[in-house]
C-alpha positions in Angstrom: 15.5 0.9 5.2 13.9 1.6 8.6 15.2 4.6 10.5 16.6 3.7 13.9 14.3 5.7 16.2 14.4 6.7 19.8 11.4 8.4 21.4 11.7 10.1 24.8 8.7 11.6 26.8 9.6 14.2 29.4 7.2 15.6 32.0 4.2 13.7 30.8 3.3 10.0 30.5 4.2 8.0 27.3 1.4 7.3 24.8 1.4 4.5 22.3 -0.8 6.6 19.9 1.8 9.4 20.0 4.7 7.0 19.5 2.9 5.4 16.5 2.4 8.9 14.9 6.1 9.6 15.4 7.1 6.3 13.8 4.9 7.1 10.8 6.5 10.5 10.4 10.0 9.2 10.9 9.4 6.6 8.1 8.5 9.4 5.7 12.0 10.9 6.3 13.4 8.0 4.2 12.0 9.6 1.1 14.3 12.5 1.6 17.4 10.6 2.6 18.3 7.0 3.0 21.5 7.9 4.9 19.9 8.7 8.2 21.9 6.9 10.9 19.7 7.7 13.8 16.6 9.7 14.7 16.0 10.8 18.2 12.7 12.5 19.1 12.2 14.2 22.5 8.7 15.4 23.5 8.3 17.5 26.6 6.1 19.9 28.4 8.4 22.6 29.7 5.7 24.5 31.6 2.5 23.0 33.0 -0.4 25.5 32.4 -3.6 24.5 34.1 -5.8 27.2 32.7 -4.6 27.6 29.1 -3.4 24.1 28.3 0.1 22.8 27.9 2.7 24.0 25.5 4.7 21.2 23.9 8.3 21.2 22.8 9.4 18.7 20.1 13.1 18.2 19.4 14.3 16.0 16.6 18.0 15.0 16.2 18.9 13.4 12.9 22.4 11.8 12.6 23.7 11.8 9.0 27.2 11.0 7.7 29.4 13.9 8.9 26.6 16.0 10.3 23.8 16.1 12.9 20.6 18.0 12.1 18.7 19.4 15.0 15.1 20.6 14.8 13.7 22.2 17.9 10.2 23.5 17.9 10.1 25.5 21.1 10.4 29.2 20.3 7.6 31.5 21.3 6.0 31.8 17.9 6.2 28.1 17.3 4.5 27.0 20.6 1.5 24.8 20.1 -1.1 23.4 22.5 -1.8 20.4 20.3 0.9 17.8 20.5 0.0 16.2 17.1 0.3 19.6 15.4 3.6 20.2 17.1 4.9 16.8 15.9 3.7 17.5 12.4 5.4 20.9 12.3 8.6 19.5 13.7 8.7 16.7 11.1 7.9 19.2 8.3 10.9 21.2 9.4 13.0 18.1 9.4 12.0 17.3 5.9 13.0 20.8 4.7 16.4 20.5 6.5 17.0 17.0 4.9 16.2 18.4 1.5 18.7 21.2 2.0 21.3 18.8 3.3 20.7 16.5 0.3 21.0 19.4 -2.2 24.3 20.5 -0.6 25.8 17.1 -0.6 24.4 15.9 -4.0 24.3 12.2 -3.4 
């Protein structure tokens, strides 16, 4: 089953390469749950830093039966200047949350 996916780019132009990476990561989530109703990914650059590079924020909303899981990689210790690493870290956190959700609900 393919996860219904919505990708939103805020404060920077869309990139097909980044969208492809997100699609690949979203497909991997199916290994942890086949009950995902929707996956929304929001990528943004909250502050534009010209000298030190941009800090990216990645937010993933997963809709499951009876619950919505939110993964938000934006705290100070989680900030990352490489968007691909920020995406990887956010999806790794999503996988951990899905595992915990599956363990609690014992499908």
